Backbone as a chain_set.jsonl record, in Angstrom:
{"seq": "MKQLILALLSLLWLGNAAAHCPQEIELVDIPFDVNSSYFGKHHAKQLQQLITDTQTDNGYLLLEFPIYKGQTDKKLRKYDRWLAYRRIERVKEYLAKSDYKAPIMTRILTASNDNSRTLRIHWCQDAHPVTVAAKESRSEQTDTADANLSD", "coords": {"N": [[-88.521, 6.242, 32.367], [-88.765, 6.606, 29.637], [-86.499, 6.646, 29.672], [-85.064, 5.087, 30.05], [-85.503, 2.374, 27.757], [-84.692, 4.015, 26.094], [-82.083, 3.916, 26.457], [-81.871, 0.924, 26.324], [-81.956, 0.235, 23.358], [-79.767, 1.822, 22.513], [-78.185, 0.408, 23.713], [-78.677, -2.679, 22.036], [-78.456, -1.91, 19.699], [-75.404, -0.888, 19.395], [-74.316, -3.688, 20.598], [-75.433, -4.822, 18.221], [-73.352, -3.441, 15.988], [-70.741, -4.065, 17.135], [-70.373, -6.773, 16.42], [-70.36, -6.285, 13.744], [-68.371, -7.885, 10.419], [-65.926, -6.277, 8.622], [-63.516, -7.275, 7.123], [-63.87, -9.925, 6.899], [-62.277, -13.193, 6.544], [-62.521, -16.57, 6.342], [-61.743, -19.117, 8.396], [-62.202, -21.97, 10.258], [-64.414, -24.333, 9.856], [-67.145, -26.421, 12.198], [-68.706, -28.666, 12.286], [-71.673, -29.946, 13.33], [-73.165, -32.85, 14.932], [-76.344, -34.448, 14.711], [-78.66, -32.944, 17.515], [-76.527, -32.805, 18.496], [-74.78, -31.044, 20.807], [-71.405, -31.265, 21.14], [-68.312, -31.614, 19.308], [-66.04, -32.882, 17.282], [-62.322, -34.282, 18.014], [-61.072, -34.292, 15.673], [-61.986, -31.663, 15.351], [-61.071, -29.889, 17.22], [-58.633, -30.535, 17.113], [-58.717, -28.444, 14.681], [-58.963, -25.974, 15.797], [-57.067, -26.017, 18.037], [-54.845, -25.554, 15.868], [-56.185, -22.974, 14.542], [-56.036, -21.34, 17.098], [-52.973, -20.754, 17.385], [-52.662, -20.049, 14.747], [-54.154, -17.758, 15.144], [-52.976, -16.177, 17.448], [-51.256, -14.159, 18.004], [-52.094, -11.622, 16.326], [-53.748, -8.472, 15.542], [-56.875, -8.35, 15.975], [-59.95, -10.189, 15.98], [-61.903, -13.121, 16.462], [-64.86, -14.166, 15.142], [-67.705, -15.908, 15.444], [-69.971, -18.117, 14.106], [-73.962, -19.045, 13.516], [-75.705, -20.232, 11.717], [-79.463, -20.18, 12.256], [-82.402, -22.243, 10.677], [-84.501, -20.76, 8.246], [-86.738, -21.458, 7.92], [-88.638, -23.904, 9.496], [-91.27, -24.25, 11.511], [-92.875, -24.762, 13.363], [-93.169, -23.839, 16.826], [-91.371, -24.966, 19.216], [-89.589, -26.136, 18.767], [-88.148, -24.414, 17.169], [-87.701, -22.824, 19.097], [-85.548, -24.975, 20.185], [-83.793, -25.177, 18.945], [-82.55, -22.935, 18.295], [-81.541, -22.813, 20.997], [-79.637, -25.08, 21.147], [-78.35, -23.763, 19.344], [-77.026, -21.849, 20.951], [-75.746, -23.876, 22.812], [-73.549, -24.721, 21.219], [-72.544, -22.742, 20.337], [-71.144, -21.846, 22.925], [-69.567, -23.937, 23.292], [-67.759, -24.462, 21.611], [-66.56, -21.627, 22.721], [-65.75, -22.186, 25.212], [-63.93, -24.363, 24.92], [-61.459, -23.31, 23.244], [-61.358, -20.844, 26.325], [-60.542, -22.48, 27.756], [-58.16, -23.224, 27.025], [-56.492, -20.955, 26.809], [-56.636, -18.566, 25.022], [-56.135, -15.938, 24.216], [-57.236, -14.12, 22.318], [-60.059, -11.342, 21.045], [-63.073, -12.707, 21.341], [-66.251, -12.39, 19.405], [-70.22, -13.413, 18.579], [-72.618, -14.413, 16.226], [-75.425, -14.988, 15.862], [-77.023, -16.633, 12.857], [-80.818, -15.784, 12.618], [-82.282, -16.704, 10.287], [-82.036, -17.674, 8.425], [-81.309, -19.66, 5.515], [-79.924, -21.697, 5.022], [-80.122, -25.292, 5.919], [-78.314, -26.221, 7.884], [-75.822, -27.732, 10.316], [-73.781, -26.135, 11.161], [-70.85, -24.668, 12.2], [-69.006, -21.571, 11.869], [-66.621, -20.2, 11.674], [-65.091, -17.182, 11.845], [-61.922, -14.983, 10.479], [-61.878, -11.708, 12.262], [-60.105, -8.977, 10.707], [-58.356, -6.374, 12.869], [-59.306, -2.926, 12.86], [-58.414, -0.786, 13.369], [-55.768, -0.132, 12.852], [-55.463, 1.107, 10.462], [-57.852, 3.062, 10.976], [-55.338, 4.825, 12.355], [-53.65, 5.205, 10.322], [-55.457, 6.688, 8.964], [-55.446, 9.169, 10.145], [-52.85, 9.843, 10.469], [-52.277, 11.133, 7.829], [-53.926, 12.894, 7.477], [-52.894, 14.481, 9.544], [-50.095, 15.337, 8.121], [-51.581, 16.557, 6.065], [-52.372, 18.545, 7.25], [-49.734, 20.388, 8.643], [-48.355, 20.364, 5.996], [-49.691, 22.287, 5.109], [-49.769, 24.52, 6.519], [-47.334, 25.253, 6.45], [-47.167, 25.923, 3.505], [-49.167, 28.308, 4.401], [-46.497, 29.843, 5.96], [-45.113, 30.466, 4.39]], "CA": [[-88.988, 4.557, 31.543], [-88.72, 6.474, 28.274], [-84.857, 7.332, 28.894], [-84.542, 3.19, 30.037], [-86.325, 1.841, 26.81], [-84.106, 4.506, 25.006], [-80.516, 2.982, 26.807], [-81.563, -0.914, 25.771], [-81.947, 0.21, 22.484], [-79.041, 1.946, 22.19], [-76.952, -0.847, 23.806], [-78.484, -3.157, 21.366], [-77.563, -1.162, 18.409], [-74.465, -0.757, 19.714], [-74.472, -5.222, 20.336], [-75.347, -5.415, 17.066], [-72.454, -3.165, 15.278], [-69.636, -4.804, 17.012], [-70.105, -8.211, 15.679], [-70.397, -6.792, 11.78], [-67.01, -7.805, 10.63], [-65.847, -5.746, 7.302], [-62.377, -7.669, 6.542], [-63.83, -11.33, 7.18], [-61.97, -14.455, 6.461], [-63.17, -17.936, 7.265], [-61.194, -20.166, 9.259], [-62.474, -23.326, 10.249], [-66.392, -24.968, 10.186], [-67.356, -27.048, 12.804], [-70.162, -29.763, 12.032], [-72.334, -31.112, 14.383], [-74.569, -34.13, 14.422], [-78.103, -33.88, 14.884], [-78.668, -32.633, 18.575], [-75.448, -32.59, 19.767], [-73.186, -29.849, 20.611], [-70.066, -31.834, 21.124], [-67.618, -31.412, 18.072], [-65.139, -34.818, 17.447], [-61.111, -34.597, 17.738], [-60.606, -34.066, 14.603], [-62.353, -29.915, 14.938], [-60.631, -30.425, 18.313], [-57.025, -30.055, 16.324], [-58.391, -27.394, 13.251], [-58.872, -25.366, 16.999], [-55.515, -25.692, 18.529], [-53.919, -24.794, 14.675], [-56.718, -21.614, 14.948], [-55.135, -20.811, 18.141], [-51.388, -20.636, 16.256], [-52.454, -19.029, 13.72], [-54.656, -16.092, 15.128], [-53.171, -15.644, 18.626], [-50.828, -12.456, 17.716], [-52.559, -11.285, 15.004], [-55.084, -7.695, 16.017], [-58.476, -8.349, 15.357], [-61.327, -10.948, 16.847], [-63.013, -14.463, 16.412], [-66.245, -14.061, 15.148], [-68.313, -17.599, 15.804], [-71.183, -17.979, 13.529], [-74.416, -20.631, 13.316], [-76.824, -20.288, 11.226], [-80.788, -20.629, 12.199], [-82.753, -22.238, 9.562], [-85.361, -20.03, 9.275], [-88.028, -22.405, 7.275], [-88.751, -24.265, 10.874], [-92.699, -23.486, 11.694], [-92.489, -25.445, 14.688], [-92.099, -22.683, 17.432], [-90.947, -25.648, 20.208], [-88.626, -26.394, 17.769], [-87.52, -23.424, 16.497], [-87.075, -22.363, 20.56], [-84.802, -25.732, 20.445], [-82.788, -24.947, 17.596], [-82.004, -21.432, 19.513], [-80.749, -22.518, 22.523], [-78.662, -26.027, 20.777], [-76.847, -23.308, 18.66], [-76.102, -21.284, 21.833], [-75.024, -24.573, 23.065], [-72.632, -24.651, 20.509], [-71.467, -21.794, 20.213], [-70.644, -22.435, 24.184], [-68.57, -25.069, 23.768], [-66.285, -23.889, 21.244], [-65.573, -20.749, 23.339], [-65.108, -22.546, 26.531], [-62.952, -24.749, 24.656], [-61.025, -21.204, 23.363], [-60.908, -20.056, 27.514], [-59.863, -22.982, 28.104], [-56.556, -23.015, 25.434], [-56.286, -19.428, 26.916], [-56.95, -18.076, 24.225], [-56.097, -14.52, 24.674], [-58.115, -12.499, 21.751], [-61.661, -11.187, 21.759], [-64.543, -13.512, 20.552], [-67.732, -12.507, 19.158], [-71.007, -14.608, 18.156], [-73.615, -13.967, 16.128], [-77.121, -16.454, 15.331], [-78.55, -15.569, 12.072], [-82.181, -16.885, 12.811], [-83.434, -15.605, 9.29], [-80.73, -18.668, 7.122], [-81.783, -20.168, 4.314], [-79.097, -23.162, 5.144], [-80.375, -25.906, 6.643], [-76.675, -27.157, 8.266], [-75.183, -27.684, 11.631], [-71.915, -25.933, 11.051], [-70.063, -23.406, 13.178], [-68.373, -21.293, 11.391], [-65.48, -19.247, 12.763], [-63.899, -16.271, 11.06], [-61.024, -14.124, 11.613], [-61.763, -10.592, 11.55], [-59.431, -7.886, 11.028], [-58.666, -4.747, 13.638], [-58.959, -2.134, 11.443], [-57.901, -0.046, 14.041], [-54.676, 0.786, 11.445], [-56.398, 1.306, 8.882], [-57.261, 4.73, 11.45], [-54.508, 5.261, 12.813], [-52.857, 5.74, 8.765], [-55.752, 8.09, 8.196], [-55.222, 10.664, 10.697], [-51.256, 10.839, 9.828], [-52.162, 11.652, 6.338], [-54.274, 14.23, 7.775], [-51.729, 15.918, 9.942], [-49.13, 16.188, 7.089], [-52.038, 17.715, 5.306], [-52.329, 20.164, 8.155], [-48.503, 20.828, 7.751], [-48.393, 20.641, 4.798], [-50.726, 23.624, 4.548], [-49.304, 25.377, 7.929], [-45.607, 25.737, 5.718], [-47.693, 26.779, 2.67], [-49.336, 29.351, 5.003], [-45.557, 30.39, 5.899], [-44.509, 31.55, 2.859]], "C": [[-88.743, 5.044, 30.419], [-87.207, 6.366, 28.105], [-84.109, 5.4, 29.548], [-84.932, 2.5, 28.954], [-84.653, 2.55, 25.935], [-82.247, 4.111, 25.092], [-80.323, 1.486, 26.121], [-81.481, -0.276, 24.86], [-80.758, 0.66, 21.844], [-77.65, 1.068, 22.445], [-77.455, -2.173, 22.25], [-78.491, -2.958, 19.909], [-75.923, -1.571, 18.634], [-73.127, -2.657, 20.08], [-73.932, -5.697, 18.744], [-73.792, -5.114, 15.941], [-71.164, -3.401, 15.356], [-69.607, -5.836, 17.048], [-70.074, -7.979, 14.451], [-68.838, -6.651, 11.877], [-65.997, -7.243, 9.023], [-64.441, -6.896, 6.916], [-62.651, -9.653, 7.229], [-62.617, -12.33, 6.703], [-61.972, -15.823, 7.47], [-62.181, -18.257, 7.725], [-61.437, -21.482, 9.402], [-63.981, -23.258, 10.478], [-66.059, -25.651, 10.301], [-68.031, -27.758, 12.635], [-70.12, -30.248, 13.231], [-72.933, -32.053, 13.993], [-75.075, -33.594, 15.095], [-78.248, -33.792, 16.603], [-78.194, -32.872, 19.765], [-74.891, -31.282, 19.866], [-71.702, -30.281, 21.04], [-69.233, -31.765, 19.878], [-66.375, -32.924, 18.846], [-63.354, -34.13, 17.908], [-60.172, -33.837, 16.998], [-60.351, -32.366, 14.549], [-61.184, -29.282, 16.128], [-58.744, -29.593, 17.934], [-57.028, -29.005, 15.957], [-58.155, -26.091, 14.586], [-57.445, -24.875, 17.573], [-54.627, -25.154, 17.243], [-54.758, -23.1, 14.266], [-55.806, -21.114, 16.208], [-53.927, -20.171, 17.808], [-51.739, -19.807, 16.281], [-52.508, -17.569, 14.033], [-53.945, -15.179, 16.655], [-52.486, -13.822, 18.528], [-51.383, -11.895, 16.644], [-53.822, -9.942, 15.751], [-56.257, -7.679, 15.252], [-59.378, -9.25, 16.509], [-61.486, -11.918, 15.866], [-64.612, -13.956, 15.73], [-66.773, -15.568, 14.769], [-69.633, -17.1, 15.013], [-72.485, -19.175, 13.405], [-75.407, -19.855, 12.873], [-78.13, -20.485, 11.915], [-81.946, -20.64, 11.223], [-84.267, -21.634, 9.999], [-86.8, -20.614, 7.793], [-88.899, -23.157, 8.547], [-89.446, -23.618, 11.579], [-92.574, -23.492, 13.087], [-92.015, -24.499, 15.864], [-91.263, -23.68, 18.745], [-89.565, -25.538, 19.798], [-87.807, -25.442, 17.298], [-86.716, -22.797, 18.021], [-85.593, -23.429, 20.466], [-83.795, -25.323, 20.292], [-82.013, -23.866, 17.87], [-81.18, -21.842, 20.512], [-79.917, -23.859, 21.828], [-78.033, -24.745, 19.735], [-76.005, -22.297, 19.734], [-75.209, -22.252, 22.504], [-73.962, -24.692, 22.613], [-71.129, -24.02, 20.186], [-70.492, -21.978, 21.91], [-69.657, -23.061, 24.66], [-67.064, -25.18, 22.728], [-65.646, -22.734, 22.789], [-65.405, -21.147, 24.604], [-64.261, -23.499, 26.131], [-61.693, -24.142, 24.553], [-60.409, -21.326, 24.681], [-59.898, -21.982, 27.991], [-57.841, -23.472, 27.736], [-56.188, -21.715, 26.046], [-55.868, -19.278, 25.933], [-57.011, -16.225, 24.582], [-56.943, -13.183, 23.396], [-59.808, -12.301, 21.74], [-62.209, -12.12, 20.513], [-65.459, -12.918, 20.059], [-68.869, -13.82, 18.727], [-71.975, -13.713, 17.452], [-74.224, -15.599, 15.569], [-77.93, -15.451, 14.554], [-79.675, -16.446, 12.084], [-83.236, -16.909, 11.408], [-82.892, -16.891, 8.343], [-81.638, -19.503, 6.867], [-81.024, -21.501, 4.063], [-79.42, -23.662, 6.157], [-79.135, -26.42, 7.498], [-76.894, -27.527, 9.813], [-73.704, -27.261, 12.054], [-72.088, -24.847, 11.881], [-69.758, -22.698, 12.774], [-67.406, -19.779, 11.796], [-64.545, -18.784, 11.472], [-63.784, -15.325, 11.89], [-61.346, -12.578, 11.097], [-60.926, -9.445, 11.853], [-59.236, -6.368, 12.106], [-58.597, -3.908, 12.483], [-58.716, -0.549, 12.155], [-56.21, 0.533, 13.005], [-54.813, 1.078, 10.628], [-56.76, 3.385, 9.064], [-56.695, 5.574, 11.475], [-53.573, 6.095, 10.923], [-54.058, 6.721, 8.207], [-55.585, 9.246, 8.418], [-53.666, 10.543, 10.762], [-51.706, 11.547, 8.464], [-52.557, 12.821, 6.384], [-53.938, 14.96, 8.797], [-50.857, 15.596, 8.448], [-50.185, 16.827, 6.13], [-51.741, 18.833, 5.893], [-50.654, 20.899, 8.3], [-48.087, 21.096, 6.946], [-48.962, 22.33, 4.398], [-50.622, 24.742, 5.617], [-48.274, 26.168, 7.352], [-46.149, 26.554, 4.835], [-48.01, 28.572, 3.431], [-48.09, 30.78, 5.571], [-45.04, 31.154, 5.379], [-44.977, 32.523, 2.437]], "O": [[-88.385, 4.14, 29.664], [-86.621, 6.126, 27.049], [-83.014, 4.856, 29.406], [-84.532, 1.377, 29.263], [-83.785, 1.874, 25.382], [-81.431, 4.05, 24.173], [-79.325, 0.969, 25.619], [-80.499, 0.403, 25.16], [-80.473, 0.156, 20.758], [-76.589, 0.994, 21.825], [-76.539, -2.492, 21.493], [-78.532, -3.87, 19.083], [-75.38, -2.499, 18.035], [-71.916, -2.814, 19.927], [-72.994, -6.319, 18.245], [-73.222, -5.997, 15.301], [-70.368, -3.223, 14.434], [-68.724, -6.266, 17.789], [-69.842, -8.928, 13.702], [-68.145, -5.973, 12.636], [-65.393, -8.149, 8.448], [-64.858, -7.473, 5.912], [-61.826, -10.362, 7.805], [-61.727, -11.528, 6.422], [-61.649, -16.059, 8.634], [-61.323, -17.434, 7.407], [-60.851, -22.233, 8.623], [-64.613, -22.401, 11.094], [-65.172, -26.182, 9.633], [-68.687, -27.253, 13.546], [-69.248, -30.727, 13.956], [-73.271, -32.208, 12.82], [-74.808, -32.676, 15.871], [-77.838, -34.846, 17.089], [-78.539, -33.036, 20.935], [-74.603, -30.577, 18.898], [-70.896, -29.376, 21.255], [-70.099, -32.036, 19.046], [-66.087, -33.496, 19.897], [-63.595, -32.962, 18.213], [-59.169, -33.164, 17.24], [-59.372, -31.764, 14.109], [-60.52, -28.281, 15.861], [-58.081, -28.637, 18.335], [-56.125, -28.226, 16.263], [-57.242, -25.287, 14.401], [-56.912, -23.766, 17.561], [-53.722, -24.359, 17.499], [-54.092, -22.179, 13.792], [-54.808, -20.434, 15.969], [-53.876, -18.951, 17.97], [-51.62, -18.874, 17.074], [-51.792, -16.62, 13.714], [-54.206, -14.014, 16.956], [-52.997, -12.746, 18.836], [-50.466, -11.731, 15.84], [-54.736, -10.393, 16.441], [-56.523, -7.134, 14.18], [-59.424, -8.966, 17.706], [-61.287, -11.729, 14.666], [-65.27, -13.168, 16.41], [-66.255, -16.253, 13.887], [-70.213, -16.029, 15.19], [-72.063, -20.311, 13.188], [-75.921, -18.935, 13.509], [-77.859, -21.513, 12.537], [-82.501, -19.602, 10.861], [-84.945, -21.718, 11.023], [-87.481, -19.937, 7.023], [-90.091, -22.859, 8.472], [-89.038, -22.673, 12.255], [-92.267, -22.564, 13.835], [-90.815, -24.282, 16.032], [-90.409, -23.005, 19.321], [-88.633, -24.975, 20.373], [-86.652, -25.761, 17.014], [-85.546, -22.423, 18.098], [-84.524, -22.847, 20.646], [-82.926, -25.075, 21.128], [-80.799, -23.902, 17.667], [-80.168, -21.223, 20.839], [-78.804, -23.461, 22.172], [-76.911, -25.069, 19.345], [-74.826, -21.967, 19.605], [-74.083, -21.882, 22.836], [-73.074, -24.81, 23.458], [-69.934, -24.239, 19.988], [-69.284, -22.215, 21.916], [-69.036, -23.014, 25.722], [-65.942, -25.657, 22.899], [-64.717, -22.948, 23.567], [-64.794, -20.318, 25.277], [-63.51, -23.742, 27.075], [-60.849, -24.268, 25.44], [-59.254, -21.749, 24.734], [-58.779, -22.22, 28.444], [-56.815, -23.882, 28.278], [-55.153, -21.361, 25.482], [-54.756, -19.728, 25.655], [-57.905, -15.574, 25.123], [-57.136, -11.973, 23.515], [-60.611, -13.017, 22.337], [-61.923, -12.218, 19.319], [-65.874, -12.737, 21.203], [-68.485, -14.98, 18.577], [-72.217, -12.564, 17.82], [-73.779, -16.669, 15.153], [-78.682, -14.498, 14.756], [-79.638, -17.609, 11.683], [-84.458, -17.059, 11.383], [-83.584, -17.005, 7.331], [-82.509, -19.999, 7.581], [-81.326, -22.284, 3.163], [-79.281, -23.107, 7.247], [-79.412, -27.595, 7.741], [-77.99, -27.585, 10.371], [-72.863, -27.721, 12.827], [-73.114, -24.25, 12.204], [-70.543, -22.033, 13.45], [-67.732, -18.635, 12.112], [-63.815, -19.335, 10.648], [-64.344, -14.856, 12.881], [-61.176, -12.199, 9.938], [-60.916, -8.925, 12.969], [-60.015, -5.421, 11.995], [-58.005, -4.105, 11.422], [-58.82, 0.538, 11.587], [-55.94, 1.691, 12.687], [-53.888, 1.398, 9.881], [-56.473, 4.364, 8.375], [-56.896, 6.708, 11.04], [-53.125, 7.216, 10.683], [-53.854, 7.447, 7.234], [-55.531, 10.197, 7.639], [-53.23, 11.553, 11.315], [-51.276, 12.681, 8.253], [-52.058, 13.758, 5.761], [-54.533, 16.006, 9.055], [-51.652, 15.837, 7.539], [-49.728, 17.66, 5.347], [-51.135, 19.815, 5.464], [-50.571, 22.084, 7.976], [-47.355, 22.083, 6.88], [-48.593, 23.175, 3.582], [-51.324, 25.752, 5.567], [-48.149, 27.378, 7.537], [-45.937, 27.761, 4.95], [-47.418, 29.62, 3.175], [-48.321, 31.987, 5.645], [-44.577, 32.256, 5.673], [-44.47, 33.081, 1.464]]}, "num_chains": 1, "name": "protein.A"}
């Protein structure tokens, strides 16, 4: 039982780390009407432009939706969370139907001071090229150190 709990906690930790976006570029904000999970045609055009702009880049999309922390009614808070998930799913479904290839991460901010109904879409640059460059510079330093030893 203890191992199961540790495994679950490590998965939760990994899930939170995966949604971290150090080089965040805000692309599009999609506002929703009260109690609605549908977005308009204008926003569909914005999503099409987003697909065109990011399809060939290395990175991933981060869909982020705030839930207002000031809501004290538990039933309304539960409804707000459900609606936030539904709004994110609508956008993800649209992107999937458009054959969007880049990974998509989602994040719901449950302690937001913002009482908006806006889904924010960010582009997160893939940090892998930086890692490769760091490894290359380390191997160059090793080569230089080896050359100095042979002299």
